[in-house]
Structures are given as C-alpha cells and as structure tokens.
N, CA, C and O of each residue as an XYZ file, in Angstrom:
768
protein
N     -22.594      3.081     15.218
C     -21.604      2.725     14.353
C     -22.279      1.698     13.747
O     -22.827      0.837     14.436
N     -22.319      1.669     12.369
C     -23.223      0.213     11.734
C     -21.985     -0.193     10.956
O     -20.929      0.433     10.866
N     -22.300     -1.317     10.428
C     -21.190     -1.951      9.043
C     -22.185     -1.728      7.518
O     -23.350     -1.682      7.123
N     -20.666     -1.633      7.023
C     -21.528     -1.444      5.162
C     -20.537     -2.142      4.373
O     -19.320     -2.238      4.529
N     -21.286     -2.591      3.525
C     -20.512     -2.884      2.241
C     -19.494     -2.598      1.727
O     -19.732     -1.673      0.951
N     -18.241     -2.917      1.700
C     -17.142     -1.930      0.957
C     -17.561     -1.366     -0.946
O     -17.963     -1.898     -1.981
N     -17.311     -0.550     -0.659
C     -18.314      0.477     -1.784
C     -17.698      1.628     -1.937
O     -17.831      2.356     -0.953
N     -16.815      2.258     -3.154
C     -16.593      3.510     -4.012
C     -17.091      4.712     -3.392
O     -16.448      5.748     -3.560
N     -18.278      4.726     -2.612
C     -18.201      6.626     -2.069
C     -17.688      6.475     -0.200
O     -17.735      7.332      0.682
N     -17.123      4.713     -0.132
C     -16.783      4.633      1.185
C     -15.176      4.811      1.095
O     -14.580      4.990      2.157
N     -14.589      4.779      0.125
C     -13.531      4.574     -0.420
C     -12.295      4.946      0.198
O     -11.385      4.213      0.584
N     -12.434      6.680      0.251
C     -11.756      7.871      0.406
C     -11.173      7.697      1.810
O      -9.958      7.847      1.939
N     -12.074      7.335      3.084
C     -12.225      7.218      3.887
C     -11.394      6.192      4.540
O     -10.643      6.280      5.511
N     -11.756      5.019      3.644
C     -10.936      3.821      4.051
C      -9.528      3.963      3.289
O      -8.907      2.902      3.218
N      -8.969      4.984      2.758
C      -7.780      5.219      2.187
C      -6.863      5.846      3.070
O      -5.650      5.695      3.213
N      -7.887      6.756      3.768
C      -7.256      7.499      4.975
C      -7.214      7.138      5.936
O      -7.143      7.966      6.843
N      -7.230      6.000      6.192
C      -6.810      5.326      7.777
C      -5.691      4.359      7.199
O      -4.690      3.956      7.792
N      -6.119      4.067      5.827
C      -4.387      3.557      5.776
C      -3.473      4.172      5.453
O      -2.398      3.576      5.382
N      -3.536      5.785      5.088
C      -2.225      6.221      5.139
C      -2.000      6.678      6.361
O      -0.923      7.259      6.499
N      -2.739      6.588      7.362
C      -2.516      7.111      9.133
C      -2.025      5.914      9.792
O      -1.954      5.943     11.021
N      -1.655      4.808      9.132
C      -0.568      3.544      9.098
C      -1.754      2.591      9.844
O      -1.267      1.508     10.169
N      -2.758      2.679     10.092
C      -3.832      1.327     10.155
C      -4.061      0.121      9.291
O      -4.277      0.463      8.129
N      -4.080     -0.977      9.449
C      -4.074     -1.597      8.752
C      -4.670     -2.959      9.116
O      -4.166     -3.565     10.062
N      -5.909     -3.602      8.313
C      -7.228     -4.904      8.777
C      -5.907     -5.654      8.868
O      -5.967     -6.367      9.869
N      -4.988     -5.764      8.378
C      -3.815     -7.408      9.220
C      -3.545     -6.935     10.153
O      -3.187     -5.758     10.124
N      -3.597     -7.630     11.358
C      -2.816     -6.890     12.444
C      -1.361     -7.998     12.626
O      -0.907     -8.295     13.730
N      -0.942     -8.364     11.658
C      -0.104     -9.695     11.926
C       1.115     -9.077     10.990
O       2.206     -9.603     11.209
N       1.101     -8.298     10.229
C       1.626     -7.967      9.133
C       1.415     -6.552      8.959
O       0.260     -6.163      8.788
N       2.291     -5.793      8.976
C       2.617     -4.112      9.242
C       2.269     -3.728      7.599
O       1.634     -2.693      7.396
N       2.716     -4.620      6.367
C       3.390     -4.268      5.856
C       1.694     -4.274      5.056
O       1.537     -3.545      4.076
N       0.790     -4.934      5.445
C      -0.460     -5.249      4.586
C      -1.286     -3.949      4.112
O      -2.048     -4.026      3.148
N      -1.088     -2.657      4.889
C      -1.764     -1.305      4.345
C      -0.873     -1.051      3.292
O      -1.020     -1.752      2.291
N      -0.336     -0.542      3.290
C       0.920     -0.214      1.866
C       0.557     -1.076      1.286
O      -0.409     -0.640      0.661
N       0.763     -2.639      0.924
C       0.130     -3.255     -0.142
C      -0.965     -2.793     -0.537
O      -1.090     -2.364     -1.684
N      -2.182     -2.800      0.547
C      -3.385     -2.287      0.149
C      -4.096     -1.128     -1.296
O      -4.727     -1.242     -2.346
N      -3.202      0.380     -0.083
C      -3.211      1.225     -0.859
C      -2.204      0.888     -1.910
O      -1.981      1.817     -2.686
N      -1.561     -0.184     -2.116
C      -1.067     -0.160     -4.086
C      -1.960     -0.662     -4.889
O      -2.233     -0.282     -6.028
N      -2.736     -2.122     -3.870
C      -3.713     -2.357     -5.028
C      -4.560     -1.055     -5.476
O      -4.658     -0.575     -6.605
N      -5.283     -0.522     -3.979
C      -5.877      0.424     -4.590
C      -5.952      1.794     -5.777
O      -6.682      2.498     -6.473
N      -4.844      1.553     -5.431
C      -4.264      2.590     -6.810
C      -3.996      2.077     -7.974
O      -3.993      2.854     -8.929
N      -3.763      0.944     -8.157
C      -3.545     -0.141     -9.436
C      -5.090     -0.234    -10.006
O      -5.648      0.317    -10.955
N      -5.509     -1.121     -9.065
C      -7.507     -0.765     -9.578
C      -8.515     -0.496     -8.660
O      -8.909     -1.599     -8.281
N      -9.249      0.528     -8.004
C      -9.712      0.525     -7.016
C     -11.338     -0.106     -7.268
O     -12.132     -0.165     -6.329
N     -11.672     -0.531     -8.578
C     -13.105     -0.899     -8.591
C     -13.439     -2.599     -8.170
O     -14.399     -3.197     -7.683
N     -11.594     -3.097     -8.829
C     -11.151     -4.126     -8.443
C     -11.279     -4.657     -6.779
O     -11.917     -5.675     -6.513
N     -10.666     -3.923     -5.823
C      -9.753     -3.595     -4.717
C     -11.453     -3.305     -3.665
O     -11.574     -3.029     -2.472
N     -12.328     -3.480     -4.547
C     -13.448     -3.185     -3.840
C     -14.545     -4.518     -3.924
O     -15.186     -5.215     -3.138
N     -14.387     -4.435     -4.976
C     -15.117     -6.344     -5.299
C     -14.187     -7.490     -4.626
O     -14.711     -8.403     -3.988
N     -12.998     -7.415     -4.771
C     -12.165     -8.328     -3.596
C     -12.621     -8.452     -2.453
O     -12.860     -9.519     -1.887
N     -12.772     -7.398     -2.044
C     -13.610     -7.586     -0.834
C     -15.005     -8.586     -0.068
O     -15.260     -9.121      1.011
N     -15.504     -8.437     -1.148
C     -16.401     -9.868     -1.026
C     -16.176    -11.305     -2.278
O     -16.478    -11.343     -3.471
N     -15.558    -12.315     -1.423
C     -15.271    -13.150     -2.508
C     -15.546    -15.103     -1.331
O     -14.919    -15.953     -0.698
N     -16.933    -14.717     -1.796
C     -18.116    -15.684     -1.660
C     -17.055    -17.221     -2.055
O     -16.889    -18.059     -1.168
N     -16.698    -17.328     -2.839
C     -16.428    -18.292     -3.551
C     -14.629    -18.749     -3.488
O     -14.031    -19.729     -3.933
N     -14.279    -17.834     -2.910
C     -12.898    -17.990     -2.471
C     -11.777    -17.957     -3.685
O     -10.683    -18.520     -3.640
N     -12.317    -17.140     -4.821
C     -11.351    -16.995     -5.781
C     -10.192    -15.990     -6.061
O      -9.440    -16.085     -7.032
N     -10.104    -14.715     -4.814
C      -9.459    -14.292     -4.938
C      -8.336    -14.712     -5.154
O      -8.025    -15.863     -5.461
N      -7.259    -13.271     -4.923
C      -5.104    -13.877     -4.989
C      -5.168    -14.445     -3.459
O      -5.846    -14.176     -2.468
N      -4.335    -15.178     -3.701
C      -3.794    -15.864     -2.575
C      -3.773    -15.195     -1.253
O      -3.710    -13.992     -1.508
N      -3.797    -15.392      0.236
C      -2.784    -15.009      1.410
C      -1.723    -15.443      1.780
O      -1.304    -16.583      1.984
N      -1.050    -13.870      1.906
C       0.322    -13.728      2.581
C       0.437    -14.361      4.104
O      -0.436    -14.209      4.958
N       0.850    -14.609      4.169
C       0.891    -15.141      5.802
C       2.000    -14.411      6.329
O       2.827    -13.999      5.516
N       2.225    -14.094      7.985
C       2.806    -13.146      8.856
C       4.439    -13.439      8.436
O       5.241    -12.510      8.337
N       4.874    -15.114      8.163
C       6.031    -15.115      7.286
C       6.549    -14.860      6.261
O       7.701    -15.110      5.904
N       5.363    -14.115      5.480
C       5.736    -14.249      3.934
C       4.720    -15.458      3.218
O       3.878    -15.292      2.336
N       4.982    -16.299      3.686
C       4.306    -17.489      3.092
C       3.165    -17.337      2.121
O       2.746    -16.180      2.095
N       2.511    -18.213      1.272
C       1.600    -17.914      0.842
C       0.841    -18.824      1.075
O       1.259    -19.972      1.226
N      -0.893    -18.389      1.179
C      -1.694    -19.788      1.162
C      -3.186    -19.335      0.308
O      -3.544    -18.256     -0.164
N      -3.704    -20.398      0.348
C      -5.126    -20.342     -0.370
C      -5.793    -19.445      0.081
O      -5.310    -19.003      1.123
N      -6.928    -18.846     -0.318
C      -7.694    -18.339      0.053
C      -8.833    -19.354     -0.103
O      -9.006    -20.307     -0.863
N      -9.846    -18.577      1.309
C     -11.095    -19.756      1.222
C     -12.013    -18.542      1.017
O     -11.748    -17.410      0.612
N     -13.456    -19.238      1.510
C     -14.335    -18.000      0.931
C     -14.450    -16.667      2.206
O     -13.838    -16.583      3.270
N     -15.422    -15.778      1.634
C     -15.095    -14.963      2.980
C     -15.462    -13.610      2.720
O     -15.627    -13.360      1.526
N     -15.658    -12.540      3.635
C     -15.838    -10.992      3.016
C     -15.305    -10.497      4.211
O     -15.047    -11.055      5.277
N     -15.137     -8.795      3.648
C     -14.920     -7.775      4.647
C     -16.227     -6.845      4.710
O     -16.878     -6.437      3.748
N     -16.432     -6.628      5.947
C     -16.731     -5.806      6.188
C     -16.730     -3.989      6.605
O     -16.311     -4.006      7.762
N     -16.970     -2.587      6.256
C     -16.775     -2.008      7.435
C     -17.203     -1.494      8.137
O     -18.386     -1.755      7.921
N     -17.173     -0.459      9.462
C     -17.613     -0.284     10.048
C     -16.705      1.567     10.029
O     -15.722      2.303      9.945
N     -18.519      1.233     10.235
C     -18.988      3.282      9.737
C     -19.839      3.559     10.575
O     -20.711      2.843     11.068
N     -19.378      5.525     10.895
C     -20.404      5.858     11.462
C     -19.995      7.328     10.834
O     -19.736      8.299     11.545
N     -19.981      7.340      9.709
C     -19.967      8.795      9.301
C     -18.675      8.793      8.501
O     -18.468      9.572      7.571
N     -17.702      7.739      8.978
C     -15.984      7.657      8.023
C     -16.062      6.777      8.287
O     -17.111      6.247      8.653
N     -14.663      6.101      8.190
C     -14.547      4.510      8.152
C     -13.749      4.581      9.486
O     -12.857      5.337      9.872
N     -14.540      3.270     10.187
C     -13.792      3.216     11.413
C     -13.208      1.825     11.738
O     -12.808      1.405     12.823
N     -13.246      1.311     10.731
C     -12.513     -0.305     11.028
C     -13.005     -1.610     10.216
O     -14.075     -1.578      9.609
N     -12.318     -2.577     10.225
C     -13.479     -3.662      9.841
C     -13.258     -5.007     10.412
O     -12.481     -5.537     11.207
N     -14.285     -5.345      9.662
C     -14.562     -7.134     10.057
C     -14.504     -8.276      8.954
O     -14.885     -7.985      7.820
N     -14.160     -9.245      9.158
C     -13.692    -10.154      8.217
C     -14.084    -11.502      8.611
O     -13.456    -12.191      9.416
N     -15.273    -11.884      7.937
C     -15.320    -13.167      8.431
C     -14.878    -14.447      6.776
O     -14.874    -14.434      5.545
N     -14.590    -15.327      7.912
C     -14.542    -16.424      5.913
C     -14.400    -18.139      7.138
O     -14.094    -18.319      8.316
N     -14.816    -19.017      6.007
C     -15.857    -20.000      6.190
C     -14.904    -21.110      5.151
O     -14.093    -20.625      4.362
N     -15.080    -22.460      5.240
C     -14.990    -23.518      4.477
C     -16.876    -24.039      4.010
O     -17.578    -23.892      5.011
N     -17.543    -24.465      3.012
C     -18.510    -24.373      2.898
C     -18.807    -26.236      3.735
O     -18.034    -27.188      3.838
N     -19.995    -26.088      4.093
C     -20.159    -27.722      4.548
C     -19.144    -27.902      6.072
O     -20.049    -27.947      6.907
N     -18.556    -27.958      6.430
C     -17.439    -27.480      7.265
C     -17.441    -26.926      8.105
O     -17.660    -25.792      7.680
N     -17.243    -26.803     10.246
C     -16.742    -25.894     10.680
C     -14.982    -25.896     10.319
O     -14.399    -24.812     10.334
N     -14.668    -26.418     10.189
C     -12.798    -26.470     10.042
C     -12.323    -25.368      9.585
O     -13.320    -24.681      9.359
N     -11.453    -24.812      9.326
C     -10.863    -24.236      8.721
C      -9.595    -24.675      8.847
O      -9.145    -25.290      9.814
N      -8.614    -24.132      7.181
C      -7.511    -24.743      7.030
C      -6.369    -23.890      8.165
O      -6.656    -22.910      8.852
N      -5.195    -24.514      8.109
C      -4.124    -24.580      9.509
C      -3.858    -22.755      9.640
O      -3.919    -22.209     10.742
N      -3.502    -21.801      8.084
C      -3.164    -20.982      8.201
C      -4.365    -19.747      8.755
O      -4.196    -18.580      9.109
N      -5.759    -20.695      8.632
C      -7.060    -19.461      8.901
C      -7.031    -19.844     10.679
O      -7.153    -20.951     11.203
N      -6.856    -18.709     11.232
C      -7.000    -18.659     12.788
C      -8.296    -18.830     13.211
O      -8.609    -19.453     14.226
N      -9.127    -18.240     12.383
C     -10.415    -17.800     13.123
C     -11.203    -17.537     12.293
O     -10.889    -16.898     11.289
N     -12.252    -17.914     12.495
C     -13.783    -17.383     11.506
C     -13.853    -15.510     10.692
O     -13.980    -14.950      9.603
N     -13.635    -15.172     12.387
C     -13.668    -13.649     12.060
C     -12.440    -12.911     13.002
O     -11.722    -13.264     13.936
N     -12.644    -11.641     12.165
C     -11.278    -11.464     12.539
C     -11.666     -9.856     12.522
O     -12.344     -9.528     11.549
N     -11.408     -9.038     13.255
C     -11.413     -7.380     13.072
C     -10.451     -6.593     13.879
O      -9.714     -7.060     14.748
N     -10.532     -5.301     13.493
C      -9.689     -4.531     13.632
C     -10.440     -3.372     13.903
O     -11.384     -3.188     13.135
N     -10.205     -2.243     15.118
C     -10.920     -0.974     14.683
C      -9.588      0.176     14.599
O      -8.469     -0.235     14.907
N      -9.762      1.552     14.189
C      -8.572      2.145     14.052
C      -8.513      2.559     15.280
O      -9.341      2.368     16.170
N      -7.077      3.390     15.351
C      -7.002      3.503     16.427
C      -7.336      4.469     17.376
O      -7.230      4.366     18.598
N      -7.818      5.575     16.616
C      -8.403      6.789     17.240
C     -10.282      6.564     16.941
O     -11.180      7.398     17.061
N     -10.338      5.400     16.609
C     -12.065      4.942     17.704
C     -11.934      3.928     18.054
O     -12.741      3.038     17.784
N     -10.583      3.700     18.959
C     -10.896      2.362     20.386
C     -11.178      2.985     20.918
O     -10.930      4.189     20.963
N     -12.204      1.937     21.883
C     -12.956      2.137     23.570
C     -14.082      2.777     23.204
O     -14.549      3.460     24.115
N     -14.854      2.805     21.904
C     -16.715      3.377     21.674
C     -16.974      2.225     21.739
O     -18.192      2.328     21.879
N     -16.723      0.870     21.751
C     -17.428     -0.315     21.467
C     -18.057     -0.639     20.013
O     -19.131     -1.198     19.790
N     -17.232     -0.209     19.197
C     -17.076     -0.991     17.927
C     -16.674     -2.083     17.623
O     -17.040     -2.534     16.538
N     -16.077     -2.616     18.197
C     -15.551     -4.439     18.312
C     -16.678     -4.685     18.686
O     -17.422     -4.710     17.706
N     -17.259     -4.906     19.710
C     -18.092     -5.059     20.345
C     -19.625     -5.438     19.635
O     -20.461     -6.312     19.868
N     -19.543     -4.405     18.731
C     -21.010     -4.124     17.924
C     -20.863     -4.878     16.810
O     -21.549     -5.865     16.545
N     -19.576     -4.232     15.846
C     -19.777     -5.260     15.072
C     -19.449     -6.878     14.561
O     -19.537     -7.544     13.529
N     -19.077     -7.023     15.774
C     -19.248     -8.644     16.025
C     -20.537     -9.508     16.415
O     -20.990    -10.532     15.906
N     -20.910     -8.839     17.352
C     -22.678     -8.663     17.161
C     -23.128     -8.851     16.266
O     -23.531    -10.007     16.133
N     -23.302     -8.110     15.370
C     -24.004     -7.300     13.850
C     -23.291     -8.621     13.320
O     -23.929     -9.442     13.979
N     -22.570     -9.226     12.715
C     -21.592    -10.136     11.862
C     -21.795    -11.730     12.426
O     -21.360    -12.633     11.712
N     -22.478    -12.077     13.748
C     -23.059    -13.871     14.059
C     -24.191    -14.150     13.397
O     -24.395    -15.281     12.954
N     -25.137    -13.061     13.241
C     -26.392    -13.635     12.090
C     -25.849    -13.909     10.871
O     -25.961    -15.075     10.490
N     -25.250    -13.077     10.112
C     -24.698    -13.687      9.188
C     -23.719    -14.681      9.063
O     -23.200    -14.672      7.947
N     -23.351    -15.414      9.721
C     -22.348    -16.523      9.595
C     -23.573    -17.489     10.194
O     -23.714    -18.599      9.682
N     -24.235    -17.175     11.005
C     -25.473    -18.184     11.292
C     -25.981    -18.157     10.077
O     -26.358    -19.312      9.878
N     -26.302    -17.277      8.795
C     -26.911    -17.394      7.672
C     -26.133    -18.571      6.884
O     -26.754    -19.221      6.043
N     -24.949    -18.811      7.119
C     -24.045    -20.140      6.661
C     -24.237    -20.921      6.655
O     -24.180    -21.684      5.691
N     -24.777    -21.292      8.402
C     -25.706    -23.046      8.432
C     -23.814    -23.370      9.653
O     -23.572    -24.482     10.122
N     -23.111    -22.472      9.811
C     -22.218    -22.316     11.315
C     -22.915    -22.810     12.366
O     -23.918    -22.228     12.779
N     -22.408    -24.059     12.970
C     -23.083    -23.600     14.842
C     -22.029    -23.265     15.775
O     -21.915    -23.541     16.969
N     -21.222    -22.562     14.925
C     -20.928    -21.495     15.917
C     -19.692    -21.107     14.720
O     -19.621    -21.391     13.525
N     -18.581    -20.164     15.826
C     -17.396    -19.611     15.050
C     -16.171    -19.510     15.736
O     -16.353    -18.693     16.638
N     -15.124    -19.889     15.761
C     -14.699    -19.514     16.425
C     -13.588    -18.225     16.118
O     -13.810    -17.727     15.014
N     -12.529    -17.628     16.801
C     -11.948    -16.449     17.241
C     -10.557    -16.404     17.775
O     -10.474    -17.011     18.843
N      -9.521    -15.914     17.396
C      -8.329    -16.183     18.010
C      -7.514    -14.593     18.916
O      -7.357    -13.504     18.365
N      -7.178    -14.879     20.158
C      -6.493    -13.494     20.231
C      -4.795    -13.994     20.658
O      -4.230    -15.043     20.967
N      -4.407    -12.508     20.452
C      -2.468    -12.951     21.771
C      -3.476    -13.128     22.929
O      -4.704    -13.141     23.022
N      -2.410    -13.260     23.784
C      -2.367    -13.327     25.154
C      -2.455    -11.989     26.087
O      -3.135    -11.736     27.081
N      -1.657    -11.371     25.485
C      -2.207    -10.069     25.194
C      -2.972     -9.311     25.205
O      -2.777     -8.291     25.865
N      -4.072     -9.473     24.539
C      -5.082     -8.776     23.533
C      -6.171     -8.536     24.856
O      -7.320     -8.769     24.478
N      -6.114     -8.190     26.097
C      -7.404     -8.237     26.806
C      -8.623     -7.367     26.003
O      -9.669     -7.984     26.209
N      -8.871     -6.245     25.219
C      -9.571     -5.694     25.052
C     -10.277     -6.258     23.786
O     -11.379     -5.912     23.361
N      -9.693     -6.906     23.423
C     -10.305     -8.248     22.090
C     -11.011     -9.306     22.819
O     -12.174     -9.539     22.490
N     -10.364    -10.105     23.943
C     -11.025    -10.930     24.529
C     -12.447    -10.594     25.064
O     -13.409    -11.346     24.913
N     -12.489     -9.409     25.697
C     -13.086     -8.525     26.203
C     -14.738     -8.421     25.279
O     -15.947     -8.583     25.445
N     -13.616     -7.996     24.150
C     -15.150     -7.967     23.173
C     -15.570     -9.683     22.714
O     -16.761     -9.597     23.013
N     -15.515    -10.202     22.534
C     -15.638    -11.846     22.313
C     -16.689    -12.158     23.677
O     -17.893    -12.404     23.612
N     -15.962    -12.079     24.732
C     -16.797    -12.385     26.468
C     -17.957    -11.997     26.068
O     -18.813    -12.871     26.204
N     -18.384    -10.856     25.551
C     -19.004     -9.770     25.195
C     -20.150    -10.266     24.442
O     -21.302     -9.907     24.687
N     -19.863    -11.009     23.617
C     -20.566    -11.802     22.564
C     -20.905    -13.044     22.648
O     -21.427    -13.733     21.772
N     -20.397    -13.544     24.459
C     -20.774    -14.928     24.076
C     -19.747    -16.084     23.947
O     -20.010    -17.282     23.850
N     -18.445    -15.455     23.964
C     -17.722    -16.353     23.647
C     -17.142    -17.206     25.559
O     -17.184    -16.865     26.741
N     -16.682    -18.367     24.763
C     -16.717    -19.489     25.899
C     -14.684    -19.673     25.295
O     -14.276    -19.800     24.141
N     -13.998    -19.622     26.378
C     -12.239    -19.435     25.803
C     -12.509    -21.267     25.990
O     -13.002    -21.806     26.981
N     -12.055    -21.910     24.813
C     -11.700    -23.337     24.538
C     -10.309    -23.744     24.715
O     -10.033    -24.743     25.379
N      -9.624    -23.189     24.283
C      -8.088    -23.559     24.530
C      -7.458    -22.496     24.218
O      -7.936    -21.588     23.537
N      -5.688    -22.536     24.962
C      -4.572    -22.425     24.969
C      -4.114    -22.706     23.829
O      -4.248    -23.926     23.736
N      -3.499    -22.189     22.590
C      -2.608    -23.257     21.297
C      -1.188    -22.121     20.970
O      -0.879    -20.972     21.285
N      -0.682    -23.093     20.266
C       0.834    -22.292     19.820
C       0.624    -22.393     18.034
O       0.644    -23.293     17.195
N       0.399    -20.748     18.047
C      -0.147    -20.419     16.003
C       1.036    -21.237     15.396
O       2.011    -21.538     16.083
N       0.931    -21.540     14.255
C       1.795    -22.394     13.651
C       2.115    -21.127     13.232
O       1.468    -20.087     13.114
N       4.095    -21.671     12.889
C       5.446    -20.946     12.161
C       5.271    -19.937     11.584
O       5.899    -18.905     11.820
N       4.151    -20.092     10.500
C       3.860    -19.427      9.722
C       3.035    -18.645     10.082
O       3.192    -17.654      9.369
N       2.184    -18.469     10.807
C       1.536    -17.233     11.728
C       2.218    -16.556     13.087
O       1.712    -15.776     13.894
N       3.419    -17.081     13.051
C       4.075    -16.208     14.108
C       4.642    -17.095     15.412
O       5.397    -16.688     16.295
N       4.134    -18.244     15.289
C       4.327    -19.463     16.087
C       3.959    -18.971     18.069
O       4.243    -19.543     19.121
N       3.401    -17.981     17.825
C       3.173    -17.503     19.686
C       1.947    -18.185     20.147
O       1.187    -18.843     19.435
N       1.843    -17.980     21.299
C       0.739    -18.609     22.299
C      -0.328    -17.454     21.918
O      -0.129    -16.246     21.790
N      -1.498    -18.184     21.780
C      -2.516    -17.699     21.376
C      -3.672    -18.382     22.120
O      -3.397    -19.493     22.572
N      -5.173    -17.828     22.374
C      -6.399    -18.265     22.939
C      -7.782    -18.330     21.967
O      -8.231    -17.286     21.492
N      -8.257    -19.300     21.776
C      -9.191    -19.782     20.763
C     -10.305    -19.609     21.291
O     -10.454    -20.505     22.121
N     -11.572    -18.640     21.253
C     -12.906    -18.840     21.890
C     -13.967    -18.737     21.131
O     -14.166    -17.706     20.489
N     -14.755    -19.718     21.091
C     -16.303    -20.172     20.353
C     -17.351    -19.192     21.115
O     -17.516    -18.744     22.250
N     -17.865    -19.131     20.041
C     -19.272    -18.661     19.796
C     -20.419    -19.292     19.514
O     -20.604    -19.312     18.297
N     -21.412    -19.907     20.235
C     -22.240    -20.463     19.805
C     -23.394    -19.892     19.115
O     -24.078    -19.134     19.803
N     -23.781    -20.097     17.846
C     -24.929    -19.059     17.019
C     -25.816    -19.730     16.991
O     -26.356    -19.450     15.921
N     -26.805    -21.044     17.822
C     -27.689    -21.519     18.164
C     -28.430    -21.806     16.389
O     -27.828    -21.980     15.330
N     -29.633    -21.765     16.618
C     -30.785    -22.593     15.107
C     -30.608    -20.334     14.642
O     -30.429    -19.346     15.354
N     -30.824    -20.575     12.926
C     -31.525    -19.350     12.702
C     -32.726    -18.921     12.837
O     -33.672    -19.697     12.707
N     -32.912    -17.535     13.139
C     -34.088    -17.483     13.561
C     -34.937    -16.177     12.778
O     -34.320    -15.117     12.681
N     -36.013    -16.236     12.354
C     -36.888    -14.975     11.692
C     -36.340    -13.772     11.098
O     -36.363    -13.272      9.974
N     -35.542    -13.292     12.895
C     -35.249    -12.328     12.472
C     -33.812    -11.810     11.689
O     -33.572    -10.697     11.222
N     -32.657    -13.447     11.732
C     -31.481    -13.043     10.851
C     -32.018    -13.150      9.714
O     -31.098    -13.357      8.922
N     -33.665    -13.110      8.810
C     -33.517    -13.262      7.070
C     -33.800    -12.085      7.026
O     -34.699    -11.892      6.208
N     -33.402    -11.035      7.605
C     -33.976     -9.482      7.023
C     -33.253     -9.100      5.436
O     -33.537     -8.047      4.866
C-alpha cells in the first residue's frame, strides 16, 4: 500500500468505496452520499478540492450539521491497486493550534474490506514527514475511547497520550483521547 494524490485515474475506485457505504468522515454517515453528489456534479472540481493548501474550499459540515470555516489541508488516498482508504492532514500556518471544530491534525479511515492489513499504520507513517515539512514540531490525533484499533495505529507511530477530553457539542460531545506525535527536525530524507 502506498499513498497517492487524488486523481481522475483513481476516482472510479474511490466512488466504488463510497457506493459500498464507506466514508472518510467517521463522524458523519451522510458524508459519503454528499461526496457522491459532488463527484457526480463536477468530478474535476471534487478532485481539485482534495488538496486545499490555502483553506479556500467549501465550509466544513460538522457532525451536528453546523458549519465551520475550512483550514488548509489535503487528503491522500491509500492505494494497493485499488482504493483502500484516505488520510487527511490539516494545519494552520505558523502555529500548532487548531480551531475548536478541528480535533486533530490528521484523520484516517480504511475501507472495511481492507482493515487489519496495517494500512492505517503505514499511511500515518508516510504522512508524518509531510507534516514535518510544514514546520510542525508535532501533530495531534484524536480517537474515540472505544477505538482501540486507531489507538494502536497512533502508538505504533510514536504517539503518546496527552489527555482524555470531551469533544465540543458540535462534534458529538462525547469523551475522546488526544495523542501527540513528536516530529523532530526535518531530515534530508524528508526532502524527496
């Protein structure tokens, strides 16, 4: 499995995952249907909006249906010959802080039929050097208390538990765990 930038040649496989019920947004079940509608309306625009380094894309719809401003970020697709899942990275230039509606720098979701193959662990490992290139000294990721698989992914990538916290009401208001992965200084191998 490797990460690929969203592109037209991968879109049919991505659409297949959406039609099979997968969604990149683990908080909002309707997200997959909304993405299918966006792809049908304008597939070129949909692909272009997967990489939004300036945060100029459409607003973010939160789990409670409220709207928040988009921040810079992008989504990469997990690929092993077919679409396997996605991993997103978002940040605010010049700071490690995130707005209250954005619970972590990185989020990922593997399609159900490709889980337990180590894809999320590898995807996270591949994204960390990209985050380091943005100048971040660390990234934070959050998981639900019962998401042991995601907690293992983070721990395998050097994550340390920072806190148990309550999500904002707009994001469900449930308890969650926040992890931090230190990125260290950029290395020459990160410059590929």
